Backbone as CSV, one residue per row, in Angstrom:
resi,resn,N_x,N_y,N_z,CA_x,CA_y,CA_z,C_x,C_y,C_z
1,UNK,128.575,67.508,64.369,128.664,67.696,65.814,128.300,69.130,66.193
2,UNK,128.908,70.086,65.473,128.622,71.492,65.734,127.147,71.787,65.537
3,UNK,126.577,71.199,64.485,125.158,71.418,64.212,124.309,70.878,65.354
4,UNK,124.691,69.729,65.913,123.942,69.139,67.026,123.998,70.036,68.253
5,UNK,125.189,70.608,68.518,125.325,71.501,69.664,124.460,72.740,69.508
6,UNK,124.399,73.262,68.296,123.561,74.438,68.043,122.098,74.113,68.294
7,UNK,121.665,72.944,67.834,120.273,72.526,68.025,119.965,72.365,69.508
8,UNK,120.897,71.716,70.235,120.681,71.512,71.677,120.630,72.852,72.398
9,UNK,121.528,73.774,72.056,121.543,75.098,72.681,120.236,75.837,72.434
10,UNK,119.735,75.731,71.228,118.470,76.391,70.893,117.326,75.800,71.696
11,UNK,117.356,74.470,71.864,116.304,73.807,72.639,116.347,74.238,74.091
12,UNK,117.569,74.300,74.661,117.701,74.717,76.054,117.263,76.158,76.227
13,UNK,117.600,77.013,75.278,117.218,78.429,75.369,115.715,78.604,75.333
14,UNK,115.036,77.657,74.670,113.586,77.795,74.541,112.843,77.295,75.765
15,UNK,113.545,76.586,76.676,112.861,76.007,77.849,112.254,77.074,78.748
16,UNK,113.036,78.129,79.180,112.421,79.145,80.020,111.226,79.821,79.370
17,UNK,111.347,80.115,78.083,110.234,80.776,77.390,109.000,79.892,77.372
18,UNK,109.217,78.603,77.086,108.077,77.679,77.074,107.476,77.554,78.469
19,UNK,108.379,77.549,79.488,107.924,77.468,80.867,107.051,78.669,81.204
20,UNK,107.477,79.843,80.750,106.732,81.068,81.040,105.387,81.081,80.334
21,UNK,105.344,80.491,79.119,104.082,80.477,78.376,103.009,79.700,79.136
22,UNK,103.432,78.710,79.923,102.471,77.934,80.704,102.226,78.499,82.076
23,UNK,102.788,79.690,82.362,102.643,80.301,83.678,101.610,81.416,83.627
24,UNK,100.672,81.472,84.590,100.454,80.456,85.613,99.523,79.357,85.121
25,UNK,99.686,78.178,85.701,98.782,77.077,85.367,97.661,77.062,86.396
26,UNK,97.122,75.904,86.691,96.016,75.834,87.644,96.486,75.916,89.085
27,UNK,97.791,75.929,89.304,98.355,75.990,90.651,98.219,77.401,91.215
28,UNK,97.735,77.580,92.463,97.611,78.929,93.031,98.961,79.595,93.236
29,UNK,98.995,80.900,93.105,100.168,81.695,93.448,100.021,82.134,94.892
30,UNK,101.101,82.005,95.659,101.075,82.346,97.073,101.891,83.611,97.313
31,UNK,101.274,84.597,97.989,102.003,85.790,98.421,102.208,85.680,99.921
32,UNK,103.450,85.521,100.332,103.788,85.375,101.745,103.935,86.763,102.362
33,UNK,103.258,86.983,103.493,103.341,88.241,104.236,104.102,87.966,105.535
34,UNK,105.141,88.740,105.845,106.005,88.411,106.980,105.513,88.835,108.354
35,UNK,104.283,89.356,108.428,103.744,89.788,109.716,102.329,89.262,109.898
36,UNK,101.816,89.433,111.112,100.453,89.000,111.417,99.426,89.783,110.601
37,UNK,98.204,89.256,110.469,97.125,90.030,109.845,96.835,91.296,110.650
38,UNK,96.352,92.315,109.963,95.902,93.512,110.659,96.762,94.738,110.459
39,UNK,97.965,94.577,109.906,98.838,95.719,109.690,98.874,96.131,108.233
40,UNK,99.679,97.157,107.935,99.740,97.680,106.569,100.318,96.656,105.601
41,UNK,101.350,95.909,106.017,101.946,94.917,105.122,100.916,93.897,104.675
42,UNK,100.131,93.422,105.635,99.084,92.442,105.329,98.031,93.046,104.410
43,UNK,97.639,94.273,104.680,96.627,94.944,103.860,97.108,95.103,102.421
44,UNK,98.352,95.564,102.249,98.892,95.733,100.902,98.981,94.398,100.181
45,UNK,99.356,93.356,100.931,99.443,92.032,100.324,98.103,91.536,99.826
46,UNK,97.061,91.771,100.585,95.729,91.269,100.220,95.133,92.042,99.044
47,UNK,95.347,93.348,99.006,94.854,94.122,97.860,95.615,93.717,96.598
48,UNK,96.934,93.561,96.730,97.747,93.136,95.588,97.290,91.773,95.085
49,UNK,97.071,90.838,96.012,96.636,89.488,95.637,95.296,89.524,94.919
50,UNK,94.381,90.329,95.407,93.044,90.405,94.827,93.100,90.876,93.371
51,UNK,93.852,91.954,93.113,93.899,92.498,91.749,94.787,91.651,90.837
52,UNK,95.824,91.032,91.388,96.654,90.147,90.575,95.850,88.922,90.140
53,UNK,95.020,88.437,91.039,94.161,87.294,90.709,93.186,87.646,89.587
54,UNK,92.625,88.838,89.647,91.691,89.267,88.603,92.391,89.361,87.247
55,UNK,93.633,89.817,87.262,94.357,89.967,85.996,94.766,88.615,85.420
56,UNK,95.219,87.722,86.287,95.744,86.443,85.816,94.657,85.391,85.595
57,UNK,93.493,85.619,86.210,92.452,84.601,86.139,92.869,83.331,86.852
58,UNK,93.693,83.500,87.871,94.269,82.384,88.599,94.253,82.716,90.093
59,UNK,94.024,81.710,90.937,93.969,81.945,92.381,95.285,82.518,92.889
60,UNK,95.197,83.600,93.671,96.349,84.191,94.342,95.972,84.327,95.818
61,UNK,96.697,83.633,96.675,96.344,83.587,98.094,97.439,84.243,98.932
62,UNK,97.046,84.739,100.102,97.984,85.347,101.043,98.226,84.378,102.187
63,UNK,99.483,84.217,102.542,99.847,83.366,103.673,100.709,84.167,104.639
64,UNK,100.239,84.339,105.867,100.990,85.079,106.881,101.990,84.146,107.559
65,UNK,103.256,84.553,107.552,104.318,83.790,108.228,105.131,84.757,109.095
66,UNK,104.578,85.173,110.237,105.279,86.138,111.085,106.421,85.483,111.859
67,UNK,107.322,86.333,112.344,108.395,85.857,113.197,109.745,86.439,112.830
68,UNK,110.545,86.754,113.867,111.921,87.221,113.697,112.016,88.430,112.777
69,UNK,111.076,89.364,112.927,111.085,90.616,112.159,111.079,90.394,110.659
70,UNK,110.452,89.313,110.225,110.345,89.022,108.799,111.303,87.954,108.317
71,UNK,112.244,87.528,109.171,113.240,86.542,108.744,112.629,85.173,108.495
72,UNK,111.585,84.823,109.247,110.929,83.523,109.053,110.346,83.434,107.647
73,UNK,109.622,84.467,107.253,109.009,84.480,105.922,110.068,84.551,104.831
74,UNK,111.083,85.390,105.029,112.127,85.546,104.012,112.878,84.238,103.788
75,UNK,113.171,83.525,104.867,113.869,82.240,104.746,113.010,81.231,103.989
76,UNK,111.711,81.237,104.292,110.785,80.324,103.611,110.760,80.599,102.103
77,UNK,110.676,81.866,101.737,110.602,82.239,100.323,111.943,81.974,99.633
78,UNK,113.038,82.275,100.303,114.361,82.052,99.710,114.567,80.594,99.339
79,UNK,113.973,79.684,100.101,114.162,78.249,99.887,113.045,77.615,99.049
80,UNK,112.090,78.424,98.606,110.988,77.902,97.789,111.458,77.696,96.349
81,UNK,110.772,76.851,95.587,111.132,76.655,94.181,111.000,77.965,93.398
82,UNK,111.949,78.285,92.543,111.880,79.522,91.754,110.999,79.346,90.520
83,UNK,109.709,79.180,90.752,108.792,78.896,89.651,107.695,79.941,89.484
84,UNK,107.741,81.001,90.312,106.745,82.065,90.195,105.514,81.857,91.041
85,UNK,105.433,80.725,91.735,104.228,80.435,92.523,104.383,80.790,94.001
86,UNK,105.585,81.210,94.412,105.795,81.695,95.773,106.438,83.069,95.692
87,UNK,105.704,84.085,96.148,106.179,85.463,96.184,106.148,85.954,97.622
88,UNK,106.759,87.099,97.851,106.714,87.695,99.194,106.409,89.168,99.073
89,UNK,105.451,89.616,99.882,105.185,91.044,100.006,106.118,91.524,101.102
90,UNK,107.283,91.981,100.713,108.304,92.329,101.700,108.215,93.784,102.126
91,UNK,108.607,94.012,103.364,108.703,95.363,103.900,110.173,95.756,103.981
92,UNK,110.426,96.982,104.407,111.793,97.492,104.496,112.652,96.706,105.472
93,UNK,112.026,95.926,106.347,112.776,95.095,107.292,113.724,94.140,106.573
94,UNK,113.412,93.807,105.320,114.292,92.930,104.545,115.709,93.490,104.499
95,UNK,115.825,94.822,104.395,117.135,95.467,104.325,117.731,95.728,105.702
96,UNK,116.889,95.759,106.727,117.368,96.044,108.078,118.025,94.827,108.717
97,UNK,117.425,93.660,108.539,117.910,92.453,109.212,119.387,92.156,108.945
98,UNK,119.860,92.197,107.692,121.278,91.919,107.473,122.206,92.966,108.093
99,UNK,121.656,94.123,108.451,122.469,95.170,109.061,122.779,94.870,110.520
100,UNK,121.978,94.004,111.144,122.162,93.735,112.580,122.375,92.255,112.890
101,UNK,122.172,91.392,111.901,122.366,89.957,112.117,123.350,89.397,111.086
102,UNK,124.333,88.665,111.564,125.289,88.051,110.640,125.075,86.548,110.531
103,UNK,123.969,86.058,111.094,123.703,84.616,111.073,122.352,84.284,110.447
104,UNK,121.905,85.133,109.531,120.646,84.849,108.855,120.781,83.578,108.017
105,UNK,119.720,82.785,107.929,119.802,81.542,107.147,119.660,81.762,105.638
106,UNK,119.706,82.997,105.214,119.609,83.353,103.799,120.408,84.627,103.594
107,UNK,120.630,85.008,102.354,121.294,86.275,102.051,120.406,87.081,101.111
108,UNK,120.755,88.331,100.913,119.973,89.182,100.015,120.108,88.748,98.562
109,UNK,121.058,87.891,98.270,121.225,87.381,96.912,120.361,86.144,96.655
110,UNK,119.596,85.729,97.665,118.730,84.554,97.521,117.348,84.908,96.988
111,UNK,117.209,86.130,96.449,115.898,86.570,95.969,115.990,87.141,94.559
112,UNK,114.869,87.057,93.867,114.664,87.801,92.625,113.845,89.028,92.991
113,UNK,114.360,90.197,92.675,113.689,91.446,93.050,112.758,91.869,91.914
114,UNK,111.466,91.867,92.210,110.461,92.174,91.196,110.131,93.664,91.180
115,UNK,109.275,94.127,92.099,108.813,95.518,92.052,108.682,96.107,93.448
116,UNK,109.322,97.249,93.678,109.050,98.038,94.882,108.000,99.066,94.495
117,UNK,106.884,99.084,95.239,105.735,99.858,94.769,105.167,100.831,95.782
118,UNK,105.672,100.875,96.995,105.004,101.680,98.019,106.026,102.279,98.972
119,UNK,105.896,103.558,99.250,106.688,104.221,100.287,105.714,104.825,101.284
120,UNK,105.872,104.469,102.556,104.928,104.929,103.575,105.667,105.624,104.702
121,UNK,105.323,106.866,104.919,105.859,107.572,106.071,105.257,107.010,107.347
122,UNK,106.099,106.598,108.267,105.607,106.011,109.518,105.098,107.094,110.461
123,UNK,104.326,106.655,111.463,103.702,107.584,112.401,104.061,107.203,113.835
124,UNK,104.082,108.195,114.710,104.276,107.952,116.139,102.917,108.095,116.808
125,UNK,102.467,107.007,117.454,101.124,107.007,118.047,101.191,106.543,119.496
126,UNK,100.172,106.991,120.272,99.998,106.562,121.659,98.546,106.141,121.850
127,UNK,98.278,105.490,122.960,96.924,105.022,123.240,95.969,106.145,123.576
128,UNK,94.660,105.875,123.516,93.655,106.918,123.747,93.648,107.464,125.176
129,UNK,94.122,106.675,126.126,94.123,107.127,127.523,95.474,107.641,127.982
130,UNK,96.401,107.760,127.042,97.733,108.261,127.393,97.661,109.741,127.757
131,UNK,98.419,110.152,128.784,98.475,111.582,129.113,99.275,112.382,128.092
132,UNK,99.953,111.671,127.206,100.797,112.301,126.186,99.941,112.747,125.002
133,UNK,100.103,113.990,124.562,99.326,114.497,123.432,100.180,115.148,122.362
134,UNK,101.490,115.193,122.571,102.389,115.814,121.590,103.759,115.168,121.711
135,UNK,104.613,115.431,120.723,105.977,114.910,120.786,106.721,115.500,121.975
136,UNK,106.450,116.762,122.299,107.097,117.377,123.462,106.686,116.639,124.736
137,UNK,105.390,116.299,124.822,104.918,115.545,125.988,105.646,114.207,126.100
138,UNK,105.781,113.507,124.971,106.429,112.201,124.985,107.900,112.334,125.375
139,UNK,108.575,113.321,124.809,109.978,113.534,125.152,110.131,113.865,126.633
140,UNK,109.266,114.728,127.150,109.321,115.102,128.581,109.063,113.884,129.464
141,UNK,108.101,113.034,129.051,107.778,111.847,129.837,108.974,110.899,129.913
142,UNK,109.671,110.729,128.808,110.831,109.835,128.802,111.995,110.432,129.579
143,UNK,112.114,111.737,129.567,113.177,112.384,130.340,112.899,112.300,131.837
144,UNK,111.623,112.403,132.224,111.253,112.328,133.642,111.325,110.900,134.170
145,UNK,111.101,109.920,133.271,111.071,108.515,133.677,112.022,107.697,132.806
146,UNK,113.322,107.917,132.952,114.285,107.219,132.082,114.219,105.700,132.240
147,UNK,114.126,105.029,131.085,114.115,103.570,131.105,112.820,102.947,131.569
148,UNK,111.730,103.727,131.650,110.452,103.175,132.117,109.350,103.229,131.057
149,UNK,109.417,104.165,130.142,108.413,104.261,129.083,108.615,103.099,128.105
150,UNK,107.509,102.443,127.733,107.577,101.230,126.907,107.176,101.547,125.459
151,UNK,108.029,101.136,124.533,107.679,101.313,123.129,107.599,99.960,122.432
152,UNK,106.652,99.846,121.510,106.418,98.608,120.781,107.079,98.664,119.415
153,UNK,107.507,97.482,118.923,107.980,97.360,117.544,107.469,96.042,116.984
154,UNK,107.620,95.861,115.698,107.209,94.600,115.075,108.294,93.537,115.175
155,UNK,109.263,93.733,116.054,110.245,92.697,116.312,111.643,93.254,116.530
156,UNK,112.474,92.455,117.198,113.875,92.815,117.377,114.539,92.919,115.997
157,UNK,115.275,93.978,115.786,115.967,94.239,114.524,115.012,94.570,113.386
158,UNK,113.800,94.975,113.719,112.849,95.410,112.687,113.140,96.855,112.305
159,UNK,112.489,97.308,111.244,112.655,98.686,110.797,112.323,99.664,111.913
160,UNK,111.180,99.450,112.595,110.806,100.433,113.609,111.593,100.281,114.905
161,UNK,112.277,99.151,115.111,113.199,99.049,116.236,114.370,100.004,116.028
162,UNK,115.002,99.913,114.847,116.123,100.816,114.582,115.648,102.249,114.404
163,UNK,114.456,102.413,113.820,113.908,103.755,113.665,113.650,104.421,115.006
164,UNK,113.132,103.658,115.968,112.889,104.213,117.302,114.211,104.510,117.999
165,UNK,115.213,103.664,117.747,116.540,103.924,118.325,117.071,105.273,117.850
166,UNK,116.832,105.584,116.573,117.231,106.893,116.053,116.508,108.011,116.791
167,UNK,115.211,107.827,117.040,114.411,108.835,117.731,114.905,109.037,119.160
168,UNK,115.116,107.943,119.880,115.570,108.043,121.265,116.926,108.734,121.340
169,UNK,117.790,108.417,120.377,119.100,109.051,120.347,118.975,110.551,120.091
170,UNK,118.058,110.924,119.187,117.865,112.341,118.878,117.343,113.115,120.090
171,UNK,116.481,112.464,120.880,115.929,113.114,122.076,116.920,113.060,123.235
172,UNK,117.752,111.990,123.254,118.714,111.809,124.333,118.122,111.097,125.536
173,UNK,117.285,110.063,125.269,116.614,109.352,126.351,116.721,107.842,126.143
174,UNK,116.291,107.084,127.159,116.186,105.629,127.080,114.730,105.227,127.261
175,UNK,114.360,104.074,126.717,112.998,103.545,126.884,113.084,102.025,126.796
176,UNK,111.988,101.356,127.157,111.950,99.890,127.197,111.359,99.358,125.891
177,UNK,112.088,98.460,125.243,111.654,97.880,123.972,110.790,96.654,124.218
178,UNK,109.571,96.653,123.638,108.653,95.509,123.708,108.395,95.035,122.279
179,UNK,109.027,93.929,121.847,108.858,93.458,120.460,107.594,92.624,120.268
180,UNK,106.963,92.776,119.105,105.787,91.990,118.718,106.073,91.317,117.373
181,UNK,105.047,90.688,116.806,105.214,90.041,115.498,104.338,90.671,114.425
182,UNK,103.803,91.852,114.701,102.985,92.525,113.704,102.278,93.724,114.310
183,UNK,101.739,94.574,113.440,101.112,95.808,113.893,99.768,95.563,114.568
184,UNK,99.041,94.522,114.148,97.739,94.240,114.744,97.798,94.075,116.257
185,UNK,98.650,93.171,116.786,98.748,93.013,118.243,99.232,94.280,118.948
186,UNK,100.080,95.050,118.273,100.557,96.301,118.870,99.391,97.258,119.081
187,UNK,98.522,97.368,118.076,97.366,98.254,118.200,96.492,97.849,119.374
188,UNK,96.297,96.560,119.541,95.482,96.060,120.656,96.085,96.468,121.993
189,UNK,97.401,96.319,122.127,98.042,96.643,123.403,98.196,98.145,123.616
190,UNK,98.270,98.918,122.538,98.235,100.370,122.690,96.879,100.812,123.240
191,UNK,95.826,100.237,122.691,94.476,100.570,123.148,94.278,100.181,124.602
192,UNK,94.924,99.085,125.022,94.788,98.610,126.394,95.795,99.199,127.356
193,UNK,96.705,100.023,126.865,97.685,100.645,127.740,98.834,99.744,128.149
194,UNK,99.004,98.622,127.471,100.096,97.697,127.795,101.441,98.290,127.397
195,UNK,101.472,98.999,126.258,102.670,99.725,125.825,102.309,101.197,125.675
196,UNK,103.341,102.039,125.702,103.098,103.481,125.743,103.101,104.169,124.377
197,UNK,103.977,103.732,123.471,103.967,104.355,122.149,104.561,103.411,121.117
198,UNK,104.330,103.759,119.861,104.785,102.959,118.724,105.188,103.917,117.620
199,UNK,106.370,103.727,117.058,106.835,104.652,116.025,106.711,104.085,114.618
200,UNK,106.107,102.922,114.472,106.019,102.340,113.141,104.638,102.351,112.549
201,UNK,103.685,102.948,113.251,102.301,102.855,112.802,102.121,103.485,111.434
202,UNK,101.491,102.748,110.556,101.112,103.270,109.252,99.613,103.098,109.106
203,UNK,98.987,104.083,108.506,97.559,103.978,108.259,97.324,102.697,107.443
204,UNK,96.281,101.884,107.768,95.218,102.177,108.716,95.558,101.720,110.137
205,UNK,95.023,102.448,111.104,95.080,102.002,112.487,93.853,102.599,113.186
206,UNK,93.496,102.074,114.375,92.261,102.534,115.031,92.214,104.046,115.181
207,UNK,91.058,104.611,114.892,90.907,106.066,114.914,91.126,106.678,116.284
208,UNK,90.929,105.868,117.366,91.072,106.469,118.691,92.501,106.463,119.207
209,UNK,93.452,105.957,118.426,94.850,106.156,118.782,95.219,107.612,118.501
210,UNK,96.062,108.171,119.350,96.469,109.561,119.171,97.768,109.624,118.354
211,UNK,97.737,110.396,117.287,98.895,110.540,116.420,99.690,111.766,116.865
212,UNK,100.982,111.546,117.162,101.812,112.650,117.635,102.550,113.346,116.505
213,UNK,103.095,112.561,115.582,103.876,113.157,114.489,104.198,112.099,113.456
214,UNK,104.417,112.497,112.209,104.953,111.558,111.226,106.436,111.303,111.531
215,UNK,106.841,110.048,111.506,108.266,109.731,111.659,108.956,109.711,110.302
216,UNK,108.160,109.807,109.228,108.716,109.766,107.882,109.396,111.065,107.490
217,UNK,110.020,111.040,106.327,110.781,112.201,105.868,109.890,113.328,105.359
218,UNK,108.628,113.017,105.065,107.689,114.043,104.612,106.408,113.939,105.430
219,UNK,105.591,114.945,105.354,104.308,114.910,106.059,103.430,113.813,105.484
220,UNK,102.675,113.174,106.342,101.807,112.091,105.909,100.541,112.679,105.280
221,UNK,100.156,112.217,104.077,98.971,112.787,103.415,97.684,112.609,104.208
222,UNK,97.656,111.620,105.115,96.454,111.429,105.941,96.393,112.433,107.089
223,UNK,97.559,113.042,107.427,97.621,114.034,108.512,98.484,115.206,108.052
224,UNK,98.018,115.935,107.045,98.855,116.961,106.408,99.258,118.107,107.324
225,UNK,98.540,118.317,108.424,98.842,119.444,109.303,99.832,119.097,110.413
226,UNK,100.216,117.825,110.510,101.166,117.431,111.542,102.597,117.575,111.020
227,UNK,103.426,118.378,111.689,104.815,118.542,111.245,105.641,117.276,111.486
228,UNK,106.654,117.083,110.665,107.521,115.921,110.796,108.458,116.090,111.996
229,UNK,109.129,114.998,112.343,110.108,115.060,113.432,111.187,116.088,113.134
230,UNK,111.623,116.119,111.879,112.657,117.088,111.515,112.151,118.510,111.704
231,UNK,110.906,118.757,111.308,110.326,120.090,111.486,110.208,120.445,112.960
232,UNK,110.051,119.419,113.802,109.931,119.650,115.247,111.290,119.788,115.924
233,UNK,112.365,119.633,115.148,113.692,119.838,115.717,114.452,118.573,116.055
234,UNK,113.878,117.413,115.734,114.564,116.153,116.011,115.312,115.709,114.753
235,UNK,116.515,116.212,114.599,117.314,115.923,113.414,117.711,114.445,113.379
236,UNK,117.789,113.901,112.181,118.243,112.516,111.967,117.357,111.473,112.645
237,UNK,116.104,111.811,112.913,115.211,110.846,113.564,114.170,110.279,112.606
238,UNK,114.115,110.779,111.386,113.078,110.346,110.454,113.477,109.070,109.704
239,UNK,112.477,108.331,109.274,112.701,107.167,108.409,111.398,106.796,107.733
240,UNK,111.510,106.193,106.573,110.338,105.772,105.814,110.270,104.253,105.740
241,UNK,109.059,103.751,105.641,108.841,102.335,105.357,108.634,102.184,103.852
242,UNK,108.997,101.028,103.306,108.717,100.764,101.899,108.334,99.301,101.740
243,UNK,107.678,98.998,100.635,107.163,97.651,100.405,107.375,97.267,98.946
244,UNK,107.597,95.976,98.732,107.794,95.487,97.381,107.491,94.001,97.299
245,UNK,107.614,93.474,96.104,107.347,92.049,95.858,108.640,91.396,95.388
246,UNK,109.014,90.294,96.051,110.205,89.542,95.675,109.831,88.075,95.488
247,UNK,110.759,87.310,94.932,110.565,85.882,94.682,111.891,85.182,94.961
248,UNK,111.914,83.859,94.973,113.194,83.163,95.139,114.170,83.511,94.018
249,UNK,115.456,83.395,94.304,116.488,83.630,93.290,116.351,82.636,92.149
250,UNK,116.917,83.015,91.011,116.951,82.164,89.815,115.558,81.969,89.202
251,UNK,114.666,82.903,89.459,113.370,82.865,88.791,113.612,83.080,87.293
252,UNK,113.108,82.218,86.436,113.336,82.394,84.990,112.924,83.791,84.530
253,UNK,113.751,84.395,83.728,113.519,85.771,83.287,112.147,85.976,82.653
254,UNK,111.668,85.065,81.800,110.333,85.287,81.218,109.229,85.347,82.274
255,UNK,109.362,84.537,83.335,108.353,84.558,84.401,108.486,85.844,85.204
256,UNK,109.729,86.250,85.508,109.935,87.513,86.229,109.361,88.681,85.430
257,UNK,109.601,88.677,84.131,109.092,89.758,83.278,107.562,89.776,83.266
258,UNK,106.961,88.594,83.178,105.493,88.522,83.173,104.925,89.032,84.497
259,UNK,105.525,88.590,85.610,105.044,89.042,86.915,105.215,90.549,87.068
260,UNK,106.345,91.071,86.623,106.550,92.520,86.725,105.555,93.288,85.860
261,UNK,105.267,92.777,84.684,104.264,93.420,83.831,102.907,93.439,84.514
262,UNK,102.541,92.321,85.118,101.235,92.230,85.773,101.193,93.091,87.036
263,UNK,102.286,93.120,87.777,102.332,93.954,88.986,102.250,95.427,88.619
264,UNK,102.966,95.820,87.571,102.879,97.216,87.130,101.439,97.561,86.740
265,UNK,100.782,96.633,86.075,99.391,96.870,85.675,98.498,97.025,86.898
266,UNK,98.762,96.221,87.944,97.972,96.328,89.175,98.191,97.685,89.828
267,UNK,99.461,98.088,89.967,99.776,99.297,90.727,99.484,100.584,89.960
268,UNK,99.109,100.460,88.694,98.696,101.636,87.922,97.227,101.557,87.511
269,UNK,96.543,100.526,87.954,95.119,100.347,87.673,94.315,101.349,88.510
270,UNK,93.511,102.222,87.903,92.744,103.212,88.669,91.878,102.593,89.768
271,UNK,91.295,101.422,89.497,90.470,100.780,90.523,91.323,100.298,91.685
272,UNK,92.498,99.742,91.379,93.388,99.301,92.444,93.908,100.493,93.242
273,UNK,94.279,101.560,92.541,94.768,102.761,93.219,93.709,103.294,94.177
274,UNK,92.453,103.315,93.728,91.355,103.775,94.587,91.210,102.878,95.818
275,UNK,91.372,101.574,95.621,91.279,100.621,96.733,92.404,100.861,97.733
276,UNK,93.620,101.020,97.222,94.757,101.316,98.107,94.514,102.623,98.862
277,UNK,94.045,103.638,98.151,93.826,104.945,98.770,92.748,104.881,99.838
278,UNK,91.659,104.181,99.556,90.572,104.081,100.523,90.991,103.304,101.771
279,UNK,91.765,102.241,101.569,92.123,101.371,102.686,93.333,101.882,103.464
280,UNK,94.317,102.434,102.760,95.570,102.813,103.405,95.850,104.314,103.347
281,UNK,94.902,105.095,102.834,95.022,106.556,102.794,96.231,107.040,101.989
282,UNK,96.697,106.213,101.078,97.848,106.569,100.268,97.822,105.737,98.994
283,UNK,98.474,106.245,97.954,98.513,105.540,96.680,99.881,104.897,96.461
284,UNK,99.968,103.905,95.576,101.282,103.348,95.223,102.194,104.433,94.667
285,UNK,103.496,104.195,94.728,104.475,105.149,94.202,104.253,105.383,92.710
286,UNK,104.496,106.583,92.281,104.414,106.886,90.848,105.572,106.237,90.088
287,UNK,106.744,106.229,90.721,107.936,105.651,90.093,108.241,104.316,90.765
288,UNK,107.921,103.227,90.085,108.182,101.892,90.614,109.653,101.539,90.413
289,UNK,110.229,100.827,91.371,111.579,100.296,91.213,111.461,98.840,90.807
290,UNK,112.002,98.503,89.662,111.824,97.163,89.097,113.171,96.484,88.892
291,UNK,113.224,95.196,89.215,114.404,94.392,88.925,115.656,94.883,89.627
292,UNK,116.706,95.124,88.856,118.006,95.491,89.427,117.956,96.805,90.189
293,UNK,117.110,97.735,89.769,116.978,99.002,90.500,116.449,98.757,91.911
294,UNK,115.508,97.832,92.047,114.966,97.454,93.352,116.058,96.772,94.180
295,UNK,116.778,95.847,93.572,117.867,95.135,94.239,118.900,96.127,94.773
296,UNK,119.303,97.073,93.943,120.288,98.073,94.343,119.780,98.900,95.516
297,UNK,118.496,99.247,95.494,117.895,100.016,96.592,118.004,99.258,97.909
298,UNK,117.740,97.954,97.889,117.806,97.153,99.105,119.234,97.124,99.651
299,UNK,120.221,96.951,98.778,121.618,96.936,99.207,121.996,98.277,99.837
300,UNK,121.573,99.373,99.221,121.868,100.704,99.756,121.208,100.918,101.110
301,UNK,119.967,100.431,101.261,119.256,100.557,102.526,119.947,99.760,103.628
302,UNK,120.439,98.582,103.300,121.144,97.770,104.292,122.384,98.501,104.790
303,UNK,123.117,99.128,103.888,124.301,99.884,104.278,123.926,101.040,105.201
304,UNK,122.826,101.726,104.883,122.363,102.844,105.709,122.012,102.369,107.117
305,UNK,121.250,101.274,107.225,120.818,100.785,108.537,121.968,100.164,109.317
306,UNK,122.968,99.663,108.617,124.145,99.131,109.311,124.867,100.254,110.042
307,UNK,124.934,101.411,109.422,125.586,102.550,110.083,124.796,102.982,111.310
308,UNK,123.455,102.919,111.231,122.619,103.257,112.388,122.837,102.240,113.505
309,UNK,122.842,100.952,113.154,123.021,99.899,114.149,124.362,100.033,114.859
310,UNK,125.401,100.361,114.104,126.721,100.522,114.708,126.754,101.735,115.632
311,UNK,126.131,102.818,115.198,126.105,104.014,116.020,125.341,103.787,117.314
312,UNK,124.217,103.064,117.232,123.375,102.837,118.408,123.735,101.554,119.150
313,UNK,124.791,100.869,118.665,125.269,99.636,119.300,124.165,98.573,119.382
314,UNK,123.472,98.370,118.275,122.398,97.370,118.207,122.909,96.158,117.447
315,UNK,122.957,95.019,118.112,123.295,93.752,117.471,122.300,92.707,117.948
316,UNK,122.119,91.690,117.156,121.161,90.641,117.489,121.853,89.293,117.368
317,UNK,121.704,88.481,118.392,122.228,87.117,118.366,121.038,86.162,118.456
318,UNK,120.722,85.491,117.351,119.597,84.561,117.321,120.028,83.263,116.660
């Protein structure tokens, strides 16, 4: 009897490994992007998919599922089979949503955390016909017209919604929030003057938008001469965007390990790095956060944004 149990245990232990050996098969791998085409998240997803496909010799496709500041895509991925064929190119909004919503249809424990690979300092931009040309101009405009200046975000409870709340609090002003479902439509409306400014813009964006300052914690490499908000005297107004790849929870360890190995190879590939640099004016992080380190980072970020939401009295009922 004992011998039979040992044999059965050995057979069960070999199932994940055997499963991983057949991964990927002829089935395409899907990378879900939580925003519309045209923004940095979509761009990073498509470059990642292209190089991952070359490495695996298997189709890797991008599927845009915008809505609810990324919650639509996250819920879809959380409920997908944990087989390695559904991934998500997640943005920092993943950590923001649980800080302001207590009714999400998923939890942060519903994912396997693969690799965080990108940190992007956000930018504050205005349209080409805006009379505003500096952060001082923007602050003065909001002070002269309280509650009338319109700012865009990629959605209610998104990273740049809370990030802009930090900025407004630092300046001591109010403004009108106009939520969108991605950076692409925001750029269009900035160009058309429908909204006045956006604090989440990350390169690439149209060259004729006027950049006022980096909202990130460090100067943006694409605009090295522009001082940060902190350097301009707006304490506690900075924030960074970050991006990573996640999968449904309970992904077999051999498959998670294989995907992480391949993702690391992509993000350290000189050709991929050049592609990222040319398209997004920045390279992947030198120090990747993998597995539990990535998971821990997300939990810490949620705690940080929860404190911001409480301070700014931001809650979402959806």
